[in-house]
VEXKOLTI-922178 format. One record per atom (N, C-alpha, C): x, y, z. Coordinates in steps of 0.05 Angstrom, whole numbers, padded with zeros to 5 digits, always signed. Atoms other than C-alpha are relative to their C-alpha. Example, Ala and Ser with C-alpha at 12.3 -4.5 7.8 and 13.67 -1.06 7.14 Angstrom:
+00018-00024+00000 +00246-00090+00156 +00018+00024+00000 -00016-00024-00001 +00273-00021+00143 -00015+00022+00014 
# end
This chain:
+00005-00024+00016 +03098+04439+03302 -00030+00003-00004 +00028-00006+00005 +03030+04472+03294 -00002+00022-00020 +00004-00022+00019 +03002+04517+03241 -00027+00014+00006 +00024-00015-00005 +02952+04572+03252 -00017+00002-00025 +00016-00002+00023 +02892+04573+03206 -00001+00028-00010 +00002-00026+00011 +02888+04631+03159 -00029+00007-00005 +00027-00008+00004 +02825+04671+03146 -00002+00010-00029 +00004-00009+00028 +02794+04691+03080 -00024+00020+00001 +00022-00019+00002 +02749+04748+03060 -00023-00010-00018 +00021+00012+00017 +02708+04701+03016 -00026-00003+00016 +00024+00002-00016 +02636+04710+03042 -00014-00026-00005 +00012+00026+00002 +02601+04645+03057 -00029+00001-00008 +00028-00002+00005 +02531+04672+03046 -00006+00007-00029 +00004-00006+00028 +02541+04688+02972 -00004-00026-00015 +00001+00023+00017 +02522+04640+02917 +00026-00004-00014 -00026+00007+00013 +02577+04606+02878 +00005+00018-00024 -00003-00016+00024 +02563+04649+02817 +00015+00026+00004 -00015-00025-00005 +02584+04717+02845 +00029-00005+00009 -00028+00006-00009 +02645+04684+02878 +00018-00007-00023 -00016+00007+00024 +02668+04653+02813 +00005+00025-00018 -00004-00024+00016 +02657+04719+02777 +00022+00018+00012 -00020-00016-00013 +02699+04755+02829 +00028-00011-00004 -00026+00012+00005 +02756+04705+02821 +00008+00004-00029 -00006-00003+00028 +02751+04710+02745 +00009+00029-00006 -00007-00028+00005 +02753+04786+02746 +00027+00006+00013 -00026-00004-00013 +02812+04784+02795 +00022-00011-00017 -00020+00012+00018 +02849+04739+02746 +00000+00014-00027 +00001-00016+00025 +02830+04788+02690 -00005-00018-00025 +00008+00018+00022 +02798+04734+02646 -00028+00007-00008 +00027-00003+00010 +02738+04742+02602 -00015-00027+00004 +00016+00025-00002 +02681+04691+02605 +00009-00019-00022 -00009+00017+00023 +02704+04666+02537 +00026-00014+00006 -00026+00011-00006 +02776+04657+02559 -00002-00022+00021 +00003+00021-00020 +02755+04618+02621 -00014-00024-00011 +00014+00022+00012 +02707+04576+02581 +00018-00017-00017 -00019+00015+00017 +02761+04557+02531 +00019-00017+00017 -00019+00014-00017 +02808+04537+02587 -00014-00024+00014 +00014+00020-00016 +02755+04497+02624 -00017-00019-00017 +00015+00017+00018 +02726+04463+02562 -00030+00003+00004 +00028-00007-00003 +02659+04498+02570 -00008+00020-00021 +00008-00021+00018 +02622+04554+02536 -00004+00026+00016 +00004-00026-00013 +02618+04628+02551 -00029+00003+00010 +00028-00001-00009 +02542+04621+02555 -00004-00014+00026 +00003+00015-00025 +02547+04568+02609 +00014+00015+00023 -00014-00015-00021 +02598+04609+02648 -00017+00024+00009 +00017-00023-00007 +02551+04669+02644 -00024-00010+00016 +00023+00011-00015 +02492+04626+02668 +00008-00007+00029 -00010+00008-00027 +02534+04600+02727 +00003+00026+00017 -00006-00024-00015 +02556+04670+02747 -00025+00015+00008 +00024-00014-00006 +02486+04698+02745 -00020-00016+00016 +00018+00017-00016 +02455+04640+02782 -00021-00014-00016 +00020+00013+00017 +02414+04615+02723 +00006-00030-00003 -00008+00028+00002 +02452+04550+02723 +00017-00008+00024 -00016+00009-00023 +02479+04509+02781 +00022-00019-00010 -00022+00017+00011 +02548+04481+02764 +00002-00026+00016 -00005+00025-00014 +02565+04409+02780 +00025+00003+00018 -00023-00001-00018 +02616+04394+02833 +00026-00001-00017 -00024+00001+00016 +02666+04375+02779 +00005+00026-00015 -00004-00026+00013 +02654+04441+02743 +00011+00021+00019 -00010-00019-00020 +02665+04481+02806 +00030-00004+00004 -00029+00006-00004 +02732+04446+02817 +00016+00006-00025 -00015-00006+00024 +02751+04453+02744 +00004+00030-00004 -00003-00029+00002 +02737+04528+02743 +00019+00010+00021 -00018-00009-00021 +02773+04537+02809 +00029-00006-00007 -00027+00007+00008 +02834+04501+02781 +00010+00020-00021 -00009-00018+00021 +02837+04545+02719 +00001+00029+00009 -00001-00027-00011 +02825+04607+02761 +00022+00002+00021 -00022+00001-00020 +02883+04586+02807 -00010+00008+00027 +00011-00006-00026 +02838+04591+02867 +00015-00017+00021 -00014+00016-00021 +02876+04570+02931 -00018-00022+00011 +00015+00023-00009 +02855+04504+02961 -00021+00007+00022 +00019-00008-00020 +02822+04536+03022 -00025+00012-00012 +00023-00013+00012 +02778+04579+02978 -00016-00018-00019 +00015+00019+00016 +02760+04520+02934 -00022-00013+00018 +00021+00011-00018 +02724+04491+02995 -00023+00020+00003 +00021-00020-00003 +02687+04557+03002 -00018+00000-00025 +00016+00001+00025 +02665+04553+02929 -00018-00024+00000 +00017+00024-00001 +02640+04482+02938 -00023+00003+00019 +00022-00005-00019 +02600+04502+03000 -00021+00018-00012 +00019-00020+00012 +02570+04561+02963 -00017-00013-00021 +00015+00014+00022 +02549+04513+02907 -00018-00022+00012 +00017+00020-00012 +02516+04466+02957 +00013-00027+00003 -00014+00026-00002 +02570+04412+02959 +00018+00000+00025 -00018+00003-00023 +02613+04385+03015 +00028+00009-00007 -00028-00006+00005 +02684+04411+03022 +00016-00024-00009 -00015+00022+00011 +02733+04368+02984 +00027-00003+00014 -00027+00001-00010 +02798+04386+03019 +00000+00004+00031 -00001-00002-00030 +02809+04372+03094 +00022+00020+00008 -00020-00017-00012 +02849+04418+03139 +00011-00014+00025 -00010+00016-00021 +02891+04373+03182 +00022+00015+00016 -00022-00013-00016 +02933+04402+03240 +00027-00013-00007 -00026+00010+00008 +03006+04395+03224 +00011-00020+00020 -00009+00020-00019 +03018+04356+03288 -00017-00025+00001 +00017+00024+00001 +02965+04305+03270 +00017-00024-00011 -00016+00023+00011 +02994+04234+03259 -00004-00004-00030 +00005+00004+00029 +02963+04235+03189 +00021+00015-00016 -00020-00016+00015 +03016+04287+03169 +00028-00006+00010 -00027+00007-00010 +03075+04251+03202 +00020+00001-00023 -00019+00002+00023 +03106+04239+03133 +00008+00028-00009 -00005-00028+00008 +03100+04313+03115 +00018+00013+00019 -00016-00013-00021 +03127+04337+03181 +00029-00010+00001 -00027+00012-00002 +03185+04289+03183 +00016+00006-00026 -00014-00006+00025 +03201+04302+03110 +00011+00028-00001 -00010-00027+00001 +03206+04377+03117 +00022+00005+00021 -00022-00002-00020 +03248+04369+03181 +00026-00010-00012 -00024+00012+00012 +03297+04324+03144 +00011+00019-00022 -00008-00017+00022 +03298+04372+03085 +00015+00025+00011 -00013-00024-00010 +03315+04435+03125 +00025-00006+00016 -00024+00007-00015 +03364+04399+03170 +00022-00009-00020 -00019+00008+00020 +03398+04369+03109 +00012+00024-00015 -00010-00025+00014 +03406+04440+03081 +00021+00014+00016 -00020-00013-00017 +03450+04460+03140 +00028-00005-00012 +00001-00023-00018 +03495+04498+03149 -00015+00024-00011 +00014-00022+00012 +03454+04542+03103 -00028+00003+00013 +00026-00005-00014 +03390+04574+03132 -00023-00011-00017 +00025+00009+00013 +03322+04543+03116 -00022+00000+00021 +00023+00000-00018 +03253+04549+03146 -00025-00007-00015 +00026+00007+00011 +03181+04529+03135 -00021+00019+00013 +00021-00018-00012 +03122+04578+03144 -00027-00006-00013 +00027+00005+00010 +03047+04577+03134 -00010+00025-00015 +00012-00021+00016 +02999+04623+03097 +00001+00027+00014 -00002-00025-00015 +03005+04676+03152 +00029+00007+00007 -00028-00004-00004 +03081+04673+03150 +00009-00007+00028 -00008+00011-00026 +03083+04638+03218 +00020-00023-00005 -00021+00020+00003 +03146+04596+03224 -00009-00026+00014 +00007+00026-00012 +03130+04522+03235 +00025-00018+00003 -00025+00015-00004 +03202+04496+03229 +00023+00017-00010 -00023-00015+00008 +03271+04525+03224 +00025-00016+00007 -00024+00014-00006 +03342+04498+03222 +00020+00017+00014 -00020-00015-00015 +03406+04519+03257 +00010+00025-00014 -00008-00023+00015 +03424+04566+03201 -00018+00024+00005 +00018-00021-00007 +03362+04607+03215 +00004+00010+00028 -00003-00008-00028 +03372+04606+03290 +00025+00016+00004 -00025-00015-00001 +03443+04631+03279 -00005+00029-00007 +00006-00027+00008 +03416+04692+03243 -00017+00015+00020 +00017-00013-00020 +03367+04705+03300 +00014+00005+00026 -00015-00006-00025 +03421+04710+03353 -00003+00030+00007 +00003-00028-00009 +03408+04773+03394 -00026+00013-00005 +00027-00011+00004 +03336+04783+03371 -00014-00001+00027 +00014+00000-00026 +03294+04804+03432 -00020-00022+00004 +00018+00022-00007 +03254+04751+03467 -00029+00005-00009 +00027-00007+00007 +03190+04789+03452 -00007-00008-00028 +00004+00007+00028 +03198+04774+03378 +00003-00030-00005 -00005+00029+00003 +03216+04701+03390 -00021-00017+00013 +00022+00015-00012 +03153+04682+03427 -00018-00012-00022 +00018+00012+00020 +03109+04633+03389 -00027+00015-00002 -00012+00010+00025 +03082+04640+03338 +00020+00019-00012 -00020-00016+00014 +03145+04666+03306 -00012+00008-00028 +00009-00009+00026 +03129+04707+03244 +00023+00010-00016 -00024-00007+00015 +03181+04712+03190 +00001+00029-00009 +00000-00028+00008 +03158+04780+03166 +00006+00019+00023 -00006-00017-00024 +03159+04810+03236 +00030-00003+00007 -00028+00004-00007 +03227+04779+03251 +00018+00015-00019 -00018-00012+00020 +03256+04807+03187 -00002+00030+00000 +00004-00029+00004 +03226+04877+03184 -00004+00017+00025 +00004-00015-00024 +03215+04896+03256 +00026+00015+00007 -00024-00016-00006 +03263+04952+03278 +00017-00012+00023 -00015+00014-00020 +03284+04908+03337 +00007-00029-00008 -00006+00026+00010 +03290+04846+03294 +00025+00000-00017 -00023+00002+00018 +03336+04832+03235 +00004+00026-00016 -00001-00023+00017 +03321+04898+03200 +00026+00017+00003 -00024-00017-00003 +03379+04938+03231 +00025-00013-00011 -00024+00014+00009 +03428+04884+03209 +00000-00004-00031 +00002+00004+00028 +03404+04880+03137 +00011+00025-00014 -00014-00023+00011 +03451+04925+03098 -00015+00012-00024 +00016-00011+00022 +03406+04931+03037 -00030-00003+00007 +00027+00003-00011 +03342+04936+03078 -00021+00011-00019 +00021-00012+00017 +03305+04982+03031 -00006-00018-00024 +00005+00018+00022 +03314+04934+02973 -00014-00025+00009 +00011+00025-00010 +03299+04872+03014 -00028+00004+00010 +00027-00007-00009 +03239+04905+03047 -00019+00002-00023 +00017-00003+00024 +03211+04924+02979 -00007-00027-00012 +00005+00027+00010 +03219+04852+02956 -00020-00015+00017 +00018+00014-00018 +03183+04824+03017 -00028+00012-00001 +00026-00012+00001 +03126+04874+03014 -00014-00006-00026 +00012+00008+00025 +03115+04860+02941 -00009-00029+00000 +00008+00028-00003 +03114+04786+02956 -00026-00003+00015 +00025+00001-00016 +03060+04798+03009 -00023+00010-00016 +00022-00011+00016 +03019+04840+02961 -00010-00021-00020 +00009+00021+00018 +03019+04783+02911 -00016-00022+00014 +00015+00020-00015 +02997+04734+02964 -00028+00010+00008 +00026-00011-00007 +02941+04781+02986 -00019-00001-00024 +00017+00001+00025 +02916+04785+02914 -00008-00029-00006 +00006+00028+00005 +02919+04709+02909 -00020-00011+00020 +00015+00013-00021 +02889+04690+02975 -00024+00016+00011 +00021-00017-00011 +02846+04750+02994 -00004-00005+00029 +00000+00006-00029 +02863+04738+03067 +00001+00026+00016 +00000-00024-00016 +02844+04791+03117 +00023+00000+00020 -00022+00002-00019 +02895+04765+03167 +00027+00007-00013 -00025-00007+00014 +02950+04771+03115 +00001+00030-00006 +00001-00029+00005 +02927+04842+03097 +00008+00015+00026 -00006-00013-00025 +02931+04861+03171 +00030-00002+00006 -00028+00003-00004 +03001+04833+03176 +00016+00019-00019 -00013-00018+00019 +03021+04871+03113 +00000+00029+00010 +00002-00028-00009 +02995+04937+03141 +00018+00005+00025 -00017-00003-00023 +03032+04924+03206 +00030+00003-00008 -00029+00000+00006 +03101+04909+03176 +00007+00023-00019 -00005-00022+00018 +03094+04962+03121 +00003+00026+00015 -00001-00025-00016 +03086+05014+03176 +00026+00001+00018 -00025-00001-00015 +03152+04995+03210 +00019+00022-00011 -00019-00020+00010 +03204+05051+03205 +00023-00013-00015 -00023+00009+00016 +03260+05044+03155 +00023+00019+00005 -00023-00017-00005 +03331+05071+03161 +00001+00025-00018 -00006-00023+00017 +03351+05140+03135 +00017-00009-00023 -00016+00009+00024 +03381+05135+03065 +00029-00002+00005 -00028+00001-00005 +03450+05150+03091 +00009-00024+00017 -00006+00024-00016 +03445+05090+03138 -00004-00026-00015 +00006+00024+00016 +03421+05042+03085 +00023-00005-00020 -00025+00004+00015 +03486+05015+03056 -00002-00022-00021 +00004+00022+00018 +03456+04965+03008 +00015+00003-00026 -00013-00004+00026 +03490+04997+02948 +00031-00001+00003 -00029-00001-00005 +03559+04995+02981 +00011-00028+00003 -00013+00026-00003 +03605+04935+02973 +00028+00003-00010 -00028-00004+00007 +03680+04932+02972 +00007-00015-00026 -00006+00017+00023 +03683+04875+02921 -00027-00008-00013 +00026+00006+00013 +03622+04875+02875 -00001-00029-00009 +00004+00028+00008 +03593+04806+02862 -00023+00000-00021 +00021+00000+00020 +03552+04791+02799 -00023-00019+00008 +00022+00016-00010 +03490+04766+02836 -00019-00007-00022 +00020+00010+00019 +03440+04725+02796 -00028+00005+00010 +00026-00007-00011 +03383+04747+02841 +00005+00020+00023 -00003-00019-00021 +03370+04801+02893 +00009-00013+00026 -00009+00012-00024 +03412+04783+02954 -00010+00014+00025 +00003-00013-00026 +03397+04795+03027 +00028+00001+00012 -00027-00003-00012 +03462+04824+03055 -00004+00008+00029 +00005-00003-00028 +03462+04817+03130 +00025-00002+00016 -00024+00000-00017 +03513+04831+03184 -00003-00020+00022 +00000+00019-00021 +03531+04776+03232 +00028-00002+00012 -00025+00002-00014 +03586+04779+03284 +00022+00016-00015 -00019-00017+00013 +03620+04836+03246 +00006-00008-00029 -00004+00008+00028 +03617+04800+03179 -00025+00005-00016 +00023-00004+00018 +03573+04812+03119 -00005-00027-00015 +00008+00024+00013 +03536+04750+03096 -00020+00007-00022 +00018-00005+00022 +03499+04748+03029 -00015-00026-00007 +00017+00023+00007 +03441+04702+03012 -00020+00008-00022 +00023-00002+00017 +03391+04693+02956 -00020-00022+00009 +00020+00019-00011 +03326+04659+02975 -00016-00013-00022 +00017+00014+00018 +03283+04608+02941 -00023-00013+00016 +00023+00011-00014 +03213+04586+02961 -00014-00022-00016 +00013+00023+00013 +03181+04519+02946 -00026-00008+00015 +00025+00009-00012 +03111+04492+02957 -00005-00029-00010 +00006+00027+00008 +03079+04423+02950 -00017+00000-00026 +00015+00003+00024 +03053+04402+02882 -00027-00014+00005 +00027+00012-00001 +02978+04386+02876 -00008-00009+00029 +00007+00008-00027 +02965+04386+02952 -00030-00006+00002 +00028+00008-00004 +02900+04353+02975 -00009+00007+00028 +00006-00008-00027 +02900+04384+03045 +00005+00030+00002 -00003-00029-00003 +02891+04458+03063 +00026+00007+00014 -00024-00005-00015 +02947+04456+03114 +00025-00003-00017 -00023+00006+00017 +02997+04425+03066 +00001+00020-00023 +00000-00019+00022 +02975+04472+03010 +00012+00027+00008 -00009-00026-00009 +02993+04532+03052 +00028+00001+00012 -00027+00000-00010 +03062+04510+03073 +00019+00008-00022 -00021-00008+00019 +03123+04541+03040 +00027-00004+00013 -00027+00005-00009 +03196+04521+03047 +00018+00020-00012 -00018-00020+00010 +03245+04578+03041 +00028-00007+00008 -00029+00006-00004 +03319+04564+03033 +00016+00024-00009 -00018-00023+00005 +03375+04615+03033 +00027-00011-00010 -00024+00010+00013 +03432+04600+02985 +00022+00021+00003 -00022-00020-00002 +03499+04633+03000 +00006+00012-00028 -00004-00014+00025 +03512+04685+02946 +00029+00006-00007 -00028-00004+00006 +03587+04688+02952 +00017-00020+00015 -00017+00020-00013 +03646+04644+02971 +00006+00006+00030 -00006-00008-00028 +03659+04683+03036 -00022-00010+00018 +00022+00009-00016 +03590+04666+03062 +00000-00030+00003 -00002+00029-00002 +03599+04593+03045 +00021-00009+00020 -00022+00007-00018 +03665+04589+03081 -00007+00006+00029 +00006-00008-00028 +03639+04626+03143 -00021-00020+00012 +00021+00017-00011 +03577+04582+03151 +00010-00028+00005 -00011+00027-00004 +03615+04517+03143 +00018-00001+00025 -00017-00001-00024 +03664+04540+03197 -00017+00003+00025 +00016-00006-00024 +03609+04564+03244 -00018-00023+00007 +00019+00022-00005 +03560+04505+03236 +00010-00025-00014 -00011+00024+00014 +03602+04444+03218 -00019-00023+00001 
# end
């Protein structure tokens, strides 16, 4: 498995002060609020942002943590402040990440027969189990060439989109998820992907049958209702990431699992993928 590096719009030629101010404003925090969280003073934060004071390495990392700056961009902040990057970016197929790679493989395989996959910051799929591959039956080869992209596979008119019965709802959920990620990561590559998939055509209202169901189920979260072999399967998804990652690659991995949302889906998957 390999993971493609993501890009960021954080300019490397700016000082650390303007970059920190941009992150603070994006998080809608005042200098005083940030100072209280970081055990500093509003005056010191102001001096850092205007370049009158050079923050220590520990202060850069502390401010980045309280501003929820992604790990990749924390390296950019350190460089802008004149320090060496703290977090390595190790290829996922490097022996140093054997434990991570083997662990996520065991995790998603152990989740079978239910679908599960792992993707990176650009939504490129780096691992998938049999449940996911079952859902991809019949998808054109052009969409299955590496690197697979979960957003393209789901929303492309030749991908899963025609099979998703509540596509308008599910599409809205995915696009909002991407917008949140763009705001968090400020990645140009992610923005380009968003613009691409947001431009895909959607079904006419009369063809979008998401609101129709013979036997209503009291879902606890928005389900993805998808047709497979003449049956309607219902799933709710959950996404997990690694706690306190110390590597850029690991920080940008996400594990998405699809939980059957009704007994019929459970029964069907256990019969299909024993």
